[in-house]
KEFI-217178 format. One record per residue (C-alpha): residue number from 1; residue in one letter; y, z, x. Coordinates in steps of 0.1 Angstrom, whole numbers, plus 5000, padded with zeros to 4 digits. Layout:
<recs>
+-----+----+------+------+------+
|   i | aa |    y |    z |    x |
+-----+----+------+------+------+
| NUM |  a |    Y |    Z |    X |
...
+-----+----+------+------+------+
</recs>
This chain:
<recs>
+-----+----+------+------+------+
|   i | aa |    y |    z |    x |
+-----+----+------+------+------+
|   1 |  m | 8988 | 0687 | 8594 |
|   2 |  a | 8952 | 0684 | 8581 |
|   3 |  p | 8928 | 0710 | 8594 |
|   4 |  r | 8900 | 0702 | 8617 |
|   5 |  k | 8864 | 0710 | 8605 |
|   6 |  v | 8843 | 0728 | 8631 |
|   7 |  a | 8806 | 0733 | 8628 |
|   8 |  y | 8794 | 0768 | 8633 |
|   9 |  g | 8756 | 0772 | 8627 |
|  10 |  r | 8750 | 0761 | 8592 |
|  11 |  y | 8787 | 0767 | 8582 |
|  12 |  w | 8818 | 0745 | 8584 |
|  13 |  m | 8851 | 0762 | 8592 |
|  14 |  e | 8885 | 0746 | 8587 |
|  15 |  i | 8907 | 0753 | 8617 |
|  16 |  p | 8944 | 0742 | 8616 |
|  17 |  q | 8951 | 0716 | 8642 |
|  18 |  h | 8977 | 0738 | 8660 |
|  19 |  s | 8951 | 0765 | 8664 |
|  20 |  m | 8931 | 0741 | 8686 |
|  21 |  k | 8960 | 0726 | 8705 |
|  22 |  g | 8998 | 0728 | 8706 |
|  23 |  i | 9020 | 0758 | 8699 |
|  24 |  m | 9020 | 0781 | 8669 |
|  25 |  k | 9055 | 0793 | 8663 |
|  26 |  i | 9060 | 0827 | 8648 |
|  27 |  a | 9093 | 0842 | 8637 |
|  28 |  f | 9101 | 0878 | 8628 |
|  29 |  i | 9131 | 0882 | 8605 |
|  30 |  v | 9148 | 0916 | 8607 |
|  31 |  e | 9183 | 0929 | 8601 |
|  32 |  f | 9193 | 0942 | 8635 |
|  33 |  p | 9177 | 0952 | 8669 |
|  34 |  t | 9166 | 0988 | 8675 |
|  35 |  q | 9158 | 1007 | 8707 |
|  36 |  f | 9120 | 1008 | 8701 |
|  37 |  e | 9116 | 0973 | 8687 |
|  38 |  v | 9134 | 0953 | 8714 |
|  39 |  p | 9111 | 0963 | 8742 |
|  40 |  f | 9082 | 0950 | 8721 |
|  41 |  y | 9099 | 0916 | 8718 |
|  42 |  q | 9105 | 0917 | 8756 |
|  43 |  y | 9069 | 0925 | 8762 |
|  44 |  v | 9057 | 0896 | 8741 |
|  45 |  n | 9082 | 0872 | 8758 |
|  46 |  e | 9070 | 0883 | 8793 |
|  47 |  r | 9034 | 0879 | 8782 |
|  48 |  l | 9040 | 0844 | 8769 |
|  49 |  k | 9058 | 0835 | 8801 |
|  50 |  a | 9030 | 0848 | 8823 |
|  51 |  e | 9004 | 0829 | 8803 |
|  52 |  s | 9025 | 0797 | 8805 |
|  53 |  l | 9026 | 0800 | 8843 |
|  54 |  r | 8989 | 0807 | 8844 |
|  55 |  l | 8982 | 0776 | 8823 |
|  56 |  k | 9004 | 0755 | 8846 |
|  57 |  a | 8985 | 0768 | 8876 |
|  58 |  e | 8952 | 0762 | 8858 |
|  59 |  g | 8963 | 0726 | 8850 |
|  60 |  g | 8970 | 0720 | 8887 |
|  61 |  r | 8936 | 0734 | 8896 |
|  62 |  r | 8918 | 0712 | 8871 |
|  63 |  k | 8937 | 0681 | 8882 |
|  64 |  a | 8927 | 0688 | 8918 |
|  65 |  e | 8891 | 0694 | 8907 |
|  66 |  g | 8892 | 0662 | 8887 |
|  67 |  g | 8902 | 0643 | 8918 |
|  68 |  r | 8874 | 0660 | 8938 |
|  69 |  q | 8848 | 0650 | 8912 |
|  70 |  k | 8861 | 0615 | 8911 |
|  71 |  a | 8858 | 0612 | 8948 |
|  72 |  e | 8823 | 0627 | 8947 |
|  73 |  g | 8813 | 0603 | 8919 |
|  74 |  g | 8825 | 0574 | 8941 |
|  75 |  r | 8805 | 0587 | 8970 |
|  76 |  q | 8773 | 0591 | 8949 |
|  77 |  k | 8778 | 0557 | 8933 |
|  78 |  a | 8780 | 0542 | 8968 |
|  79 |  m | 8747 | 0560 | 8975 |
|  80 |  g | 8731 | 0547 | 8943 |
|  81 |  f | 8733 | 0578 | 8921 |
|  82 |  d | 8749 | 0580 | 8886 |
|  83 |  s | 8765 | 0614 | 8878 |
|  84 |  s | 8781 | 0604 | 8845 |
|  85 |  f | 8753 | 0619 | 8824 |
|  86 |  d | 8756 | 0653 | 8840 |
|  87 |  s | 8794 | 0655 | 8836 |
|  88 |  s | 8792 | 0643 | 8800 |
|  89 |  f | 8766 | 0670 | 8793 |
|  90 |  d | 8787 | 0697 | 8809 |
|  91 |  s | 8817 | 0686 | 8789 |
|  92 |  a | 8797 | 0687 | 8756 |
|  93 |  q | 8784 | 0722 | 8765 |
|  94 |  e | 8819 | 0734 | 8771 |
|  95 |  d | 8832 | 0721 | 8738 |
|  96 |  m | 8802 | 0737 | 8719 |
|  97 |  a | 8809 | 0770 | 8736 |
|  98 |  q | 8845 | 0769 | 8726 |
|  99 |  e | 8837 | 0761 | 8690 |
| 100 |  d | 8810 | 0788 | 8689 |
| 101 |  r | 8838 | 0814 | 8695 |
| 102 |  l | 8854 | 0804 | 8662 |
| 103 |  v | 8831 | 0827 | 8642 |
| 104 |  q | 8836 | 0837 | 8606 |
| 105 |  g | 8859 | 0867 | 8601 |
| 106 |  r | 8878 | 0879 | 8632 |
| 107 |  v | 8886 | 0853 | 8658 |
| 108 |  d | 8880 | 0863 | 8694 |
| 109 |  l | 8916 | 0857 | 8706 |
| 110 |  s | 8908 | 0863 | 8742 |
| 111 |  s | 8886 | 0832 | 8743 |
| 112 |  c | 8896 | 0811 | 8713 |
| 113 |  r | 8932 | 0807 | 8722 |
| 114 |  g | 8956 | 0823 | 8747 |
| 115 |  d | 8992 | 0835 | 8746 |
| 116 |  g | 9002 | 0801 | 8759 |
| 117 |  d | 8995 | 0787 | 8724 |
| 118 |  f | 9022 | 0809 | 8708 |
| 119 |  e | 9059 | 0812 | 8706 |
| 120 |  f | 9076 | 0843 | 8692 |
| 121 |  h | 9112 | 0843 | 8680 |
| 122 |  v | 9133 | 0870 | 8664 |
| 123 |  i | 9159 | 0862 | 8637 |
| 124 |  y | 9185 | 0888 | 8630 |
| 125 |  n | 9199 | 0883 | 8595 |
| 126 |  y | 9224 | 0912 | 8594 |
| 127 |  t | 9240 | 0921 | 8628 |
| 128 |  d | 9273 | 0916 | 8644 |
| 129 |  q | 9260 | 0927 | 8679 |
| 130 |  q | 9279 | 0960 | 8678 |
| 131 |  d | 9266 | 0995 | 8680 |
| 132 |  y | 9244 | 1006 | 8651 |
| 133 |  h | 9260 | 1030 | 8626 |
| 134 |  d | 9234 | 1056 | 8617 |
| 135 |  v | 9242 | 1068 | 8582 |
| 136 |  e | 9221 | 1100 | 8585 |
| 137 |  l | 9236 | 1109 | 8618 |
| 138 |  g | 9271 | 1099 | 8606 |
| 139 |  k | 9280 | 1082 | 8639 |
| 140 |  e | 9278 | 1050 | 8659 |
| 141 |  v | 9247 | 1050 | 8680 |
| 142 |  g | 9245 | 1031 | 8713 |
| 143 |  w | 9210 | 1026 | 8726 |
| 144 |  g | 9218 | 1027 | 8763 |
| 145 |  f | 9206 | 0993 | 8772 |
| 146 |  n | 9212 | 0957 | 8762 |
| 147 |  l | 9193 | 0949 | 8730 |
| 148 |  y | 9200 | 0912 | 8733 |
| 149 |  e | 9182 | 0901 | 8764 |
| 150 |  g | 9147 | 0893 | 8776 |
| 151 |  y | 9135 | 0875 | 8745 |
| 152 |  r | 9143 | 0845 | 8723 |
| 153 |  y | 9164 | 0854 | 8692 |
| 154 |  f | 9188 | 0838 | 8667 |
| 155 |  i | 9216 | 0855 | 8648 |
| 156 |  a | 9221 | 0843 | 8612 |
| 157 |  d | 9254 | 0842 | 8595 |
| 158 |  k | 9254 | 0874 | 8575 |
| 159 |  k | 9280 | 0859 | 8552 |
| 160 |  d | 9256 | 0831 | 8542 |
| 161 |  i | 9221 | 0844 | 8551 |
| 162 |  i | 9200 | 0820 | 8530 |
| 163 |  r | 9217 | 0789 | 8543 |
| 164 |  s | 9218 | 0801 | 8579 |
| 165 |  v | 9181 | 0811 | 8580 |
| 166 |  s | 9171 | 0780 | 8561 |
| 167 |  d | 9188 | 0758 | 8587 |
| 168 |  l | 9167 | 0776 | 8614 |
| 169 |  l | 9135 | 0771 | 8594 |
| 170 |  d | 9142 | 0734 | 8592 |
| 171 |  r | 9151 | 0731 | 8629 |
| 172 |  e | 9125 | 0753 | 8645 |
| 173 |  k | 9095 | 0743 | 8622 |
| 174 |  y | 9079 | 0777 | 8622 |
| 175 |  d | 9042 | 0780 | 8614 |
| 176 |  f | 9043 | 0817 | 8604 |
| 177 |  i | 9071 | 0840 | 8593 |
| 178 |  i | 9072 | 0878 | 8591 |
| 179 |  l | 9098 | 0894 | 8570 |
| 180 |  n | 9108 | 0931 | 8576 |
| 181 |  g | 9118 | 0935 | 8539 |
| 182 |  y | 9121 | 0917 | 8506 |
| 183 |  k | 9152 | 0932 | 8490 |
| 184 |  n | 9189 | 0933 | 8497 |
| 185 |  t | 9197 | 0912 | 8529 |
| 186 |  y | 9162 | 0897 | 8527 |
| 187 |  q | 9166 | 0886 | 8491 |
| 188 |  g | 9157 | 0849 | 8487 |
| 189 |  l | 9142 | 0844 | 8522 |
| 190 |  a | 9106 | 0845 | 8510 |
| 191 |  e | 9114 | 0818 | 8485 |
| 192 |  a | 9131 | 0798 | 8513 |
| 193 |  c | 9099 | 0800 | 8534 |
| 194 |  k | 9075 | 0792 | 8505 |
| 195 |  g | 9097 | 0762 | 8496 |
| 196 |  r | 9089 | 0748 | 8531 |
| 197 |  n | 9052 | 0757 | 8528 |
| 198 |  i | 9054 | 0782 | 8556 |
| 199 |  p | 9029 | 0811 | 8554 |
| 200 |  i | 9048 | 0844 | 8551 |
| 201 |  a | 9040 | 0880 | 8557 |
| 202 |  l | 9058 | 0912 | 8547 |
| 203 |  r | 9060 | 0941 | 8571 |
| 204 |  i | 9061 | 0974 | 8551 |
| 205 |  d | 9063 | 1011 | 8559 |
| 206 |  a | 9060 | 1025 | 8524 |
| 207 |  v | 9035 | 1053 | 8517 |
| 208 |  g | 9023 | 1068 | 8484 |
| 209 |  y | 9018 | 1105 | 8491 |
| 210 |  h | 9052 | 1115 | 8479 |
| 211 |  l | 9050 | 1095 | 8446 |
| 212 |  s | 9043 | 1111 | 8412 |
| 213 |  p | 9016 | 1094 | 8391 |
| 214 |  l | 9043 | 1079 | 8369 |
| 215 |  r | 9063 | 1066 | 8398 |
| 216 |  f | 9032 | 1050 | 8414 |
| 217 |  l | 9022 | 1035 | 8381 |
| 218 |  l | 9056 | 1018 | 8378 |
| 219 |  r | 9053 | 1004 | 8413 |
| 220 |  r | 9017 | 0993 | 8405 |
| 221 |  l | 9031 | 0973 | 8376 |
| 222 |  y | 9062 | 0958 | 8393 |
| 223 |  l | 9053 | 0953 | 8430 |
| 224 |  p | 9026 | 0927 | 8426 |
| 225 |  y | 9053 | 0905 | 8410 |
| 226 |  a | 9078 | 0913 | 8438 |
| 227 |  y | 9052 | 0905 | 8464 |
| 228 |  r | 9040 | 0873 | 8448 |
| 229 |  h | 9054 | 0851 | 8475 |
| 230 |  f | 9037 | 0868 | 8504 |
| 231 |  d | 9005 | 0855 | 8518 |
| 232 |  h | 8999 | 0885 | 8541 |
| 233 |  f | 9011 | 0921 | 8548 |
| 234 |  f | 9017 | 0941 | 8579 |
| 235 |  a | 9013 | 0979 | 8575 |
| 236 |  v | 9029 | 1002 | 8600 |
| 237 |  g | 8999 | 1025 | 8598 |
| 238 |  s | 8968 | 1035 | 8579 |
| 239 |  e | 8988 | 1055 | 8553 |
| 240 |  t | 9007 | 1023 | 8544 |
| 241 |  r | 8975 | 1003 | 8544 |
| 242 |  k | 8960 | 1028 | 8519 |
| 243 |  y | 8991 | 1024 | 8498 |
| 244 |  l | 8988 | 0986 | 8498 |
| 245 |  r | 8952 | 0988 | 8488 |
| 246 |  r | 8961 | 1011 | 8458 |
| 247 |  l | 8985 | 0984 | 8448 |
| 248 |  g | 8956 | 0960 | 8445 |
| 249 |  i | 8961 | 0940 | 8478 |
| 250 |  a | 8929 | 0930 | 8494 |
| 251 |  d | 8922 | 0945 | 8528 |
| 252 |  k | 8916 | 0911 | 8544 |
| 253 |  r | 8953 | 0904 | 8536 |
| 254 |  i | 8965 | 0934 | 8557 |
| 255 |  h | 8970 | 0938 | 8594 |
| 256 |  y | 8989 | 0964 | 8614 |
| 257 |  f | 9024 | 0960 | 8629 |
| 258 |  s | 9035 | 0995 | 8637 |
| 259 |  y | 9068 | 1007 | 8652 |
| 260 |  a | 9050 | 1008 | 8685 |
| 261 |  t | 9067 | 1023 | 8716 |
| 262 |  d | 9068 | 1013 | 8753 |
| 263 |  d | 9041 | 1039 | 8763 |
| 264 |  a | 9041 | 1029 | 8800 |
| 265 |  w | 9079 | 1032 | 8803 |
| 266 |  f | 9079 | 1066 | 8786 |
| 267 |  a | 9050 | 1079 | 8807 |
| 268 |  k | 9068 | 1068 | 8839 |
| 269 |  q | 9102 | 1081 | 8830 |
| 270 |  s | 9087 | 1115 | 8819 |
| 271 |  q | 9076 | 1121 | 8855 |
| 272 |  d | 9111 | 1122 | 8869 |
| 273 |  r | 9111 | 1158 | 8881 |
| 274 |  e | 9147 | 1157 | 8893 |
| 275 |  a | 9161 | 1146 | 8860 |
| 276 |  i | 9140 | 1172 | 8842 |
| 277 |  q | 9152 | 1200 | 8864 |
| 278 |  s | 9188 | 1188 | 8858 |
| 279 |  i | 9183 | 1190 | 8821 |
| 280 |  k | 9167 | 1225 | 8823 |
| 281 |  a | 9196 | 1237 | 8844 |
| 282 |  q | 9221 | 1222 | 8820 |
| 283 |  w | 9207 | 1242 | 8791 |
| 284 |  g | 9197 | 1273 | 8810 |
| 285 |  i | 9161 | 1268 | 8802 |
| 286 |  k | 9139 | 1291 | 8823 |
| 287 |  a | 9107 | 1291 | 8803 |
| 288 |  e | 9076 | 1273 | 8815 |
| 289 |  k | 9063 | 1266 | 8780 |
| 290 |  i | 9088 | 1245 | 8760 |
| 291 |  i | 9085 | 1234 | 8724 |
| 292 |  l | 9105 | 1203 | 8715 |
| 293 |  s | 9117 | 1186 | 8683 |
| 294 |  v | 9136 | 1153 | 8681 |
| 295 |  a | 9149 | 1148 | 8646 |
| 296 |  k | 9179 | 1140 | 8624 |
| 297 |  f | 9192 | 1172 | 8609 |
| 298 |  v | 9191 | 1159 | 8573 |
| 299 |  p | 9168 | 1170 | 8544 |
| 300 |  r | 9142 | 1144 | 8552 |
| 301 |  e | 9137 | 1156 | 8588 |
| 302 |  s | 9154 | 1189 | 8595 |
| 303 |  p | 9132 | 1212 | 8615 |
| 304 |  w | 9133 | 1242 | 8592 |
| 305 |  d | 9095 | 1247 | 8594 |
| 306 |  l | 9096 | 1247 | 8632 |
| 307 |  i | 9125 | 1272 | 8635 |
| 308 |  k | 9108 | 1296 | 8611 |
| 309 |  a | 9075 | 1293 | 8629 |
| 310 |  f | 9091 | 1299 | 8663 |
| 311 |  i | 9110 | 1329 | 8650 |
| 312 |  a | 9078 | 1343 | 8636 |
| 313 |  l | 9061 | 1340 | 8670 |
| 314 |  n | 9088 | 1362 | 8684 |
| 315 |  d | 9078 | 1352 | 8720 |
| 316 |  p | 9107 | 1353 | 8745 |
| 317 |  s | 9085 | 1336 | 8771 |
| 318 |  l | 9087 | 1303 | 8751 |
| 319 |  a | 9117 | 1281 | 8746 |
| 320 |  l | 9126 | 1259 | 8716 |
| 321 |  v | 9146 | 1228 | 8723 |
| 322 |  l | 9160 | 1210 | 8692 |
| 323 |  v | 9174 | 1175 | 8699 |
| 324 |  g | 9193 | 1159 | 8672 |
| 325 |  d | 9223 | 1160 | 8649 |
| 326 |  g | 9232 | 1156 | 8613 |
| 327 |  a | 9247 | 1173 | 8582 |
| 328 |  e | 9224 | 1204 | 8583 |
| 329 |  r | 9231 | 1213 | 8620 |
| 330 |  t | 9255 | 1241 | 8612 |
| 331 |  d | 9231 | 1257 | 8587 |
| 332 |  l | 9202 | 1254 | 8612 |
| 333 |  e | 9223 | 1270 | 8640 |
| 334 |  n | 9235 | 1298 | 8617 |
| 335 |  f | 9199 | 1306 | 8607 |
| 336 |  t | 9190 | 1312 | 8644 |
| 337 |  q | 9220 | 1335 | 8652 |
| 338 |  p | 9202 | 1368 | 8643 |
| 339 |  y | 9177 | 1361 | 8671 |
| 340 |  p | 9196 | 1360 | 8704 |
| 341 |  h | 9166 | 1373 | 8723 |
| 342 |  l | 9148 | 1340 | 8716 |
| 343 |  a | 9155 | 1309 | 8737 |
| 344 |  i | 9166 | 1284 | 8710 |
| 345 |  h | 9187 | 1254 | 8723 |
| 346 |  f | 9205 | 1228 | 8702 |
| 347 |  t | 9213 | 1199 | 8724 |
| 348 |  g | 9230 | 1176 | 8699 |
| 349 |  y | 9223 | 1138 | 8700 |
| 350 |  v | 9206 | 1126 | 8731 |
| 351 |  p | 9208 | 1089 | 8742 |
| 352 |  y | 9175 | 1071 | 8740 |
| 353 |  p | 9171 | 1065 | 8777 |
| 354 |  q | 9172 | 1102 | 8783 |
| 355 |  l | 9145 | 1112 | 8758 |
| 356 |  p | 9115 | 1108 | 8782 |
| 357 |  f | 9130 | 1136 | 8803 |
| 358 |  y | 9130 | 1160 | 8774 |
| 359 |  y | 9094 | 1150 | 8765 |
| 360 |  g | 9084 | 1153 | 8801 |
| 361 |  m | 9096 | 1189 | 8804 |
| 362 |  s | 9079 | 1200 | 8771 |
| 363 |  t | 9045 | 1213 | 8765 |
| 364 |  i | 9044 | 1208 | 8727 |
| 365 |  f | 9063 | 1184 | 8705 |
| 366 |  v | 9066 | 1192 | 8668 |
| 367 |  h | 9076 | 1167 | 8641 |
| 368 |  p | 9080 | 1188 | 8609 |
| 369 |  a | 9094 | 1161 | 8587 |
| 370 |  q | 9093 | 1162 | 8549 |
| 371 |  h | 9090 | 1125 | 8545 |
| 372 |  e | 9083 | 1101 | 8575 |
| 373 |  p | 9063 | 1069 | 8568 |
| 374 |  w | 9055 | 1065 | 8605 |
| 375 |  g | 9074 | 1085 | 8631 |
| 376 |  v | 9079 | 1068 | 8665 |
| 377 |  s | 9086 | 1102 | 8682 |
| 378 |  v | 9050 | 1111 | 8678 |
| 379 |  q | 9039 | 1082 | 8699 |
| 380 |  e | 9067 | 1087 | 8724 |
| 381 |  a | 9057 | 1124 | 8729 |
| 382 |  l | 9020 | 1116 | 8733 |
| 383 |  a | 9028 | 1089 | 8759 |
| 384 |  c | 9047 | 1115 | 8779 |
| 385 |  g | 9017 | 1139 | 8779 |
| 386 |  c | 9028 | 1163 | 8752 |
| 387 |  t | 9005 | 1180 | 8727 |
| 388 |  v | 9018 | 1171 | 8692 |
| 389 |  i | 9019 | 1189 | 8659 |
| 390 |  a | 9032 | 1170 | 8629 |
| 391 |  s | 9034 | 1177 | 8592 |
| 392 |  d | 9010 | 1160 | 8568 |
| 393 |  k | 9040 | 1140 | 8556 |
| 394 |  v | 9042 | 1121 | 8589 |
| 395 |  g | 9023 | 1088 | 8587 |
| 396 |  a | 9018 | 1085 | 8625 |
| 397 |  a | 9000 | 1118 | 8625 |
| 398 |  v | 8970 | 1104 | 8607 |
| 399 |  d | 8965 | 1076 | 8633 |
| 400 |  l | 8977 | 1092 | 8665 |
| 401 |  i | 8966 | 1128 | 8664 |
| 402 |  q | 8930 | 1139 | 8669 |
| 403 |  e | 8930 | 1175 | 8657 |
| 404 |  g | 8919 | 1200 | 8683 |
| 405 |  a | 8921 | 1174 | 8711 |
| 406 |  n | 8957 | 1162 | 8714 |
| 407 |  g | 8973 | 1181 | 8686 |
| 408 |  f | 8972 | 1193 | 8650 |
| 409 |  i | 8985 | 1184 | 8615 |
| 410 |  y | 8998 | 1212 | 8593 |
| 411 |  p | 9008 | 1213 | 8556 |
| 412 |  y | 9045 | 1207 | 8553 |
| 413 |  g | 9063 | 1238 | 8542 |
| 414 |  n | 9037 | 1261 | 8557 |
| 415 |  s | 9055 | 1277 | 8587 |
| 416 |  s | 9027 | 1303 | 8591 |
| 417 |  a | 9001 | 1275 | 8596 |
| 418 |  l | 9025 | 1259 | 8621 |
| 419 |  s | 9029 | 1291 | 8641 |
| 420 |  s | 8991 | 1294 | 8643 |
| 421 |  q | 8988 | 1258 | 8655 |
| 422 |  i | 9015 | 1263 | 8682 |
| 423 |  i | 8993 | 1291 | 8696 |
| 424 |  q | 8962 | 1269 | 8695 |
| 425 |  c | 8981 | 1241 | 8713 |
| 426 |  l | 8989 | 1263 | 8742 |
| 427 |  d | 8951 | 1267 | 8748 |
| 428 |  l | 8941 | 1230 | 8746 |
| 429 |  t | 8924 | 1216 | 8776 |
| 430 |  e | 8946 | 1191 | 8795 |
| 431 |  s | 8918 | 1167 | 8804 |
| 432 |  i | 8907 | 1164 | 8768 |
| 433 |  l | 8943 | 1160 | 8757 |
| 434 |  k | 8948 | 1131 | 8782 |
| 435 |  s | 8915 | 1113 | 8775 |
| 436 |  s | 8919 | 1115 | 8737 |
| 437 |  t | 8956 | 1104 | 8738 |
| 438 |  d | 8948 | 1075 | 8761 |
| 439 |  a | 8921 | 1062 | 8739 |
| 440 |  i | 8942 | 1065 | 8707 |
| 441 |  l | 8973 | 1049 | 8722 |
| 442 |  k | 8954 | 1018 | 8733 |
| 443 |  k | 8948 | 1011 | 8696 |
| 444 |  w | 8985 | 1013 | 8688 |
| 445 |  n | 9003 | 0999 | 8719 |
| 446 |  y | 9022 | 0967 | 8723 |
| 447 |  a | 8991 | 0947 | 8733 |
| 448 |  a | 8972 | 0958 | 8702 |
| 449 |  m | 9001 | 0950 | 8678 |
| 450 |  w | 9006 | 0915 | 8694 |
| 451 |  e | 8969 | 0908 | 8688 |
| 452 |  e | 8973 | 0919 | 8652 |
| 453 |  i | 9002 | 0895 | 8647 |
| 454 |  q | 8983 | 0867 | 8663 |
| 455 |  q | 8952 | 0873 | 8642 |
| 456 |  a | 8972 | 0874 | 8610 |
| 457 |  a | 8990 | 0842 | 8619 |
| 458 |  i | 8957 | 0824 | 8626 |
| 459 |  n | 8941 | 0837 | 8594 |
| 460 |  c | 8971 | 0826 | 8573 |
| 461 |  t | 8975 | 0791 | 8588 |
| 462 |  r | 8938 | 0785 | 8585 |
| 463 |  k | 8940 | 0784 | 8547 |
+-----+----+------+------+------+
</recs>
């Protein structure tokens, strides 16, 4: 559909017709649902439904107002007055005000268009609706709630992904597509979208800090070709954004779409004192100050730094709770055996719905990962009121931790530095912790990520 030209000062801007009226349809193509992504889909769906109801109510109000004005016009006409000029002038002023909001650069989404102008669908291209098998944990993982309700989704035939997704593209007539990858099960989907002239974005969580100069050079040479079909990119955080810039991708082509968490739900659940007391009784935890880690016990995430730092503190008044499982669990447990006077608890795998209780009972959360492009547990812990320490190999740390206010970042592998930061965390002011965390999470919550998606969609379809 041909774009509409809108005057703004001495400039003319081309705005796609569906950004001024009608519905912009967005689809996110991802392999399977996860426990922290599905609540975001549900959030968007509820927000779109609420806006739709608001618009219907507003339409009824306008209709009633129109009837009132018509009656008033008839009354004034009978008295010899003509109100048509005033109403035409008011209408023209309203149109000018609407178009003035379409400024160069960032569109003011709150006034330019509402949620009622969007649809958001999820397309799963590699799921059979069974529990997810986590390779690193080596087990089937059930998330504890229904991942297939509360939002609109489609499941592609994973035996013929290209044909199945192509049929959906033809039927649904999407305006903007986000792919969660470009290789393996996503192979050929970018071409399918471009063949239908659908703007397409790639969501990516890669970072560059672990790459040698040679490996990065090879990526710098190859990836621009691999990314040639993509109009736009979604970075999960600023470390990924930095990586994309180093690859030569212009900043105007990058927005954020992080692995955001349901902060409100975590905060509420973490206040369940009865559940927390039950867990403390289950594990025989008597300490008031608890240090928590939630990780997979594999080389990429195993909490070796944390265990060494805790042992070095040698403080029996503290408790260390290690939630997780994996191939290195036995080695980790054996390492702690010589220190029976220290309260170190291995809980094993904990179902997702129970995690807020563990965060809620903890004072400090530590994520000592060797390589973690984002790290949803950092945001989960902050939402529950924990002070957070993360290694400098955790992407979320850069965006979510304000050092000295709501946590610290330590050099991976330096357990002495981690010990020192644990002591500092115990002295942080609670009010500063809360205010800094609240301000930061507002920039990375569901509302912020949905706005980033809307903005990217508008920018891409404006071209």
